[in-house]
C-alpha positions as CSV (number, residue, x, y, z in Angstrom):
1,X,114.8,84.8,-3.6
2,X,114.1,88.4,-4.5
3,X,112.3,90.7,-2.0
4,X,109.6,91.0,-4.6
5,X,108.8,87.0,-4.5
6,X,109.3,87.2,-0.5
7,X,106.2,89.3,-0.4
8,X,104.1,87.2,-3.2
9,X,105.1,84.1,-1.1
10,X,103.7,86.3,2.4
11,X,100.3,87.3,0.7
12,X,99.8,83.7,-0.5
13,X,100.6,82.4,2.5
14,X,97.9,85.0,4.4
15,X,95.7,84.6,1.5
16,X,95.2,80.5,1.8
17,X,95.2,81.1,6.0
18,X,92.2,83.5,5.2
19,X,90.5,80.9,3.3
20,X,90.9,78.3,5.4
21,X,89.7,80.6,8.3
22,X,86.8,81.2,6.3
23,X,85.5,77.9,5.7
24,X,85.9,76.9,9.1
25,X,84.1,79.3,10.3
26,X,81.4,78.8,7.7
27,X,81.7,74.7,8.4
28,X,80.9,75.6,12.2
29,X,78.2,78.3,12.3
30,X,76.3,78.3,8.6
31,X,73.3,76.1,9.6
32,X,71.9,73.3,7.1
33,X,68.7,71.6,6.5
34,X,68.2,68.2,5.8
35,X,65.1,67.1,4.3
36,X,63.5,63.3,4.3
37,X,60.0,62.0,3.2
38,X,59.1,58.4,4.8
39,X,55.3,56.5,3.9
40,X,54.0,54.0,6.1
41,X,50.5,51.8,6.3
42,X,50.4,52.0,9.7
43,X,50.9,56.3,9.6
44,X,47.3,58.0,10.1
45,X,47.7,61.0,9.1
46,X,51.0,63.6,7.3
47,X,53.2,64.9,10.5
48,X,56.4,66.7,10.2
49,X,59.4,66.1,12.6
50,X,62.0,68.5,13.5
51,X,65.1,66.6,14.4
52,X,67.9,68.3,16.8
53,X,70.6,67.1,18.6
54,X,74.3,67.6,20.4
55,X,73.8,71.3,20.9
56,X,76.9,71.1,23.3
57,X,75.0,74.8,24.9
58,X,76.1,76.1,21.4
59,X,74.7,79.6,20.3
60,X,73.4,80.6,16.9
61,X,72.8,84.4,17.4
62,X,72.2,86.2,20.3
63,X,69.4,83.9,22.4
64,X,70.0,81.4,19.4
65,X,68.0,83.4,17.5
66,X,68.9,82.1,14.0
67,X,68.6,78.6,14.8
68,X,65.2,79.3,16.5
69,X,64.2,81.3,13.7
70,X,65.0,78.3,11.2
71,X,63.4,75.9,13.2
72,X,60.0,78.3,12.6
73,X,60.3,78.9,9.7
74,X,60.7,74.5,9.3
75,X,56.9,74.7,10.8
76,X,57.2,71.5,13.0
77,X,54.1,69.6,14.1
78,X,56.7,67.8,16.4
79,X,60.6,68.6,17.6
80,X,62.7,65.9,19.0
81,X,66.1,66.4,20.6
82,X,68.1,63.5,21.0
83,X,70.5,64.7,23.3
84,X,73.6,66.4,24.5
85,X,72.1,69.8,24.9
86,X,74.7,70.3,27.2
87,X,78.8,70.2,27.7
88,X,79.9,68.4,30.3
89,X,83.7,69.0,29.6
90,X,83.8,72.8,29.5
91,X,81.0,75.0,31.1
92,X,77.9,72.6,31.2
93,X,76.3,76.1,29.3
94,X,72.8,75.3,31.0
95,X,71.3,78.7,30.4
96,X,72.1,78.1,26.8
97,X,70.0,74.9,26.8
98,X,67.0,76.8,29.1
99,X,66.6,79.2,26.5
100,X,66.7,77.2,23.5
101,X,64.1,74.8,25.1
102,X,61.8,77.6,26.3
103,X,61.6,79.5,22.5
104,X,61.6,76.1,20.8
105,X,58.5,74.7,23.2
106,X,56.5,77.9,22.0
107,X,56.5,76.7,18.6
108,X,55.8,73.0,19.1
109,X,56.2,70.0,21.4
110,X,59.3,69.5,22.1
111,X,60.2,65.6,23.3
112,X,64.1,65.0,24.8
113,X,66.2,62.6,25.4
114,X,69.8,62.5,27.5
115,X,72.7,62.0,25.8
116,X,75.9,60.9,27.4
117,X,77.1,63.9,28.5
118,X,73.8,64.7,30.5
119,X,74.5,61.2,31.6
120,X,77.9,61.8,33.1
121,X,76.5,65.2,34.6
122,X,76.1,65.2,38.7
123,X,73.6,68.0,38.6
124,X,71.6,66.2,35.9
125,X,68.2,66.0,38.0
126,X,68.2,69.1,38.8
127,X,68.8,70.1,34.9
128,X,66.1,67.8,34.1
129,X,63.5,70.0,36.3
130,X,64.2,73.0,34.9
131,X,64.1,71.3,30.9
132,X,60.6,70.7,32.3
133,X,59.5,73.8,33.4
134,X,60.8,75.1,30.2
135,X,58.8,73.0,28.3
136,X,60.4,70.2,27.7
137,X,59.2,67.3,27.3
138,X,61.4,64.4,28.6
139,X,61.6,60.8,27.6
140,X,63.4,58.4,29.6
141,X,62.6,54.8,29.4
142,X,58.8,55.6,28.7
143,X,56.7,57.1,25.6
144,X,53.7,59.0,24.5
145,X,51.5,58.4,21.9
146,X,50.7,61.8,19.4
147,X,49.6,62.5,15.9
148,X,49.1,58.7,15.7
149,X,52.3,57.3,16.7
150,X,54.0,56.4,19.6
151,X,56.9,58.5,20.6
152,X,59.4,56.7,22.5
153,X,62.3,57.5,24.4
154,X,65.7,55.7,25.7
155,X,68.1,57.7,27.8
156,X,71.4,57.7,27.5
157,X,71.6,55.7,30.8
158,X,69.1,53.0,29.5
159,X,71.4,52.3,26.2
160,X,74.4,51.8,28.5
161,X,72.9,49.6,30.5
162,X,71.3,47.3,28.2
163,X,67.7,48.1,28.6
164,X,65.1,46.2,26.7
165,X,64.6,47.7,23.6
166,X,60.9,47.6,23.2
167,X,59.1,49.9,25.7
168,X,55.6,50.6,23.7
169,X,52.8,48.6,24.1
170,X,52.4,45.6,21.2
171,X,49.7,46.7,18.9
172,X,50.1,48.2,15.6
173,X,51.3,52.1,15.6
174,X,53.8,53.6,14.0
175,X,56.9,53.9,16.3
176,X,59.6,56.1,16.6
177,X,62.6,56.0,19.0
178,X,64.4,58.6,20.2
179,X,67.9,57.2,21.2
180,X,71.4,59.3,21.2
181,X,73.9,57.0,20.3
182,X,73.5,55.5,16.6
183,X,75.6,52.4,16.8
184,X,72.5,50.4,18.5
185,X,70.6,49.9,15.0
186,X,70.5,46.3,15.0
187,X,69.2,46.1,18.3
188,X,66.9,49.1,17.3
189,X,65.9,47.4,14.2
190,X,64.9,43.8,16.2
191,X,63.1,45.5,18.4
192,X,60.4,46.6,15.7
193,X,60.8,50.5,15.3
194,X,59.5,52.2,12.6
195,X,62.6,55.0,12.9
196,X,64.9,55.7,14.7
197,X,66.1,59.5,15.4
198,X,69.5,59.8,16.9
199,X,72.9,62.0,17.1
200,X,76.1,61.4,18.8
201,X,78.2,60.7,16.1
202,X,78.8,64.7,15.0
203,X,78.6,63.6,11.4
204,X,82.4,62.3,11.7
205,X,83.5,65.7,13.0
206,X,85.7,65.8,9.7
207,X,84.0,64.8,6.8
208,X,85.9,63.7,3.2
209,X,84.6,66.1,0.5
210,X,82.2,64.7,-2.3
211,X,82.0,61.2,-1.0
212,X,80.7,62.7,2.5
213,X,82.5,59.7,4.8
214,X,82.8,60.9,8.1
215,X,86.9,60.5,9.9
216,X,85.6,59.2,13.7
217,X,82.4,59.0,15.9
218,X,82.4,58.2,19.3
219,X,81.9,54.3,19.7
220,X,82.6,53.7,16.6
221,X,86.2,54.9,15.9
222,X,87.9,55.0,12.0
223,X,85.7,55.7,9.3
224,X,82.5,55.2,11.0
225,X,79.4,53.7,8.9
226,X,76.3,55.5,11.5
227,X,77.4,59.5,11.1
228,X,74.5,61.0,9.1
229,X,71.8,60.6,7.0
230,X,69.0,57.5,6.9
231,X,70.1,54.6,7.2
232,X,67.7,51.1,6.7
233,X,67.8,47.5,8.2
234,X,64.2,45.7,7.1
235,X,61.5,48.0,8.0
236,X,63.5,50.2,10.5
237,X,64.6,53.6,9.2
238,X,67.0,55.6,11.2
239,X,67.9,59.3,10.3
240,X,71.1,60.3,12.0
241,X,71.5,63.9,12.6
242,X,75.2,65.6,12.7
243,X,74.4,67.5,15.6
244,X,74.2,71.2,16.2
245,X,77.6,72.0,17.9
246,X,81.0,70.4,19.1
247,X,82.1,68.6,21.4
248,X,85.5,67.3,23.1
249,X,87.0,68.4,19.3
250,X,86.0,72.0,18.5
251,X,86.2,71.8,14.9
252,X,83.8,70.6,12.2
253,X,85.7,70.6,8.6
254,X,83.4,70.3,5.7
255,X,80.5,69.2,7.9
256,X,78.0,71.9,8.6
257,X,75.4,72.4,11.9
258,X,72.2,70.4,11.0
259,X,68.2,70.9,11.3
260,X,66.9,67.6,10.3
261,X,62.9,68.0,8.7
262,X,61.3,64.4,8.5
263,X,57.6,64.5,6.8
264,X,56.0,61.5,7.6
265,X,52.8,60.5,5.5
266,X,50.8,57.4,5.4
267,X,51.6,55.1,2.4
268,X,49.8,55.6,-0.7
269,X,49.0,51.9,-1.8
270,X,49.2,49.0,1.3
271,X,52.3,47.4,1.9
272,X,54.4,50.2,0.8
273,X,56.8,51.8,3.7
274,X,59.8,53.4,4.2
275,X,60.1,55.6,0.7
């Protein structure tokens, strides 16, 4: 091989490495927005939810300015966060989580349920008080009524303990469940929830181009079914966030951090739902 050929080879390899590095930076830091619209006769008036999950103490710009700006631009009536706001296995990142909640709770009511990282965090009880002081409305096996709907929160500990999944009163109201782990979809559907918001799966971490299949998710294993997007069983819809940060494996591929926007509205005709 001549010196010129070696130089071309070295330049080609360097260019390929730079392209891969740029793609990885893009996949892990460029925020994306996914939008859904659902209608149901039980929804009394339109409202918008911004669904976030799995921050894992990540910052998008100083004080999370890029993420906060994007959420504000989405004009939510409610912000729902479905767990893993801290990171258990590195520095937990309490400061990043608190500043995040302080800013977003000024935009809209911030409803929060714990994830598996909070469940195992030895200082979670004290940390949860700090979240409340920062403006979070923590739902742990309880519910609130707002915008004509019931918003139910099941903390990750309740999921692991196989708690009864229906905690709202038995009356005809649109029921939204915030629950970190999506693999319990069939149980959620049997409990009669209309909409479930989950995270945890990180979009399958590495997503196969063109077909959007994730490679692995905790609790589901290889080629998991429930990693992102909308899934339905009967009248129950689940929308899974691909999340914002990373957990034990620190690299996303073809799987941008995600802000989910859900517009809920009354059905146009009686009996129409889940469109």
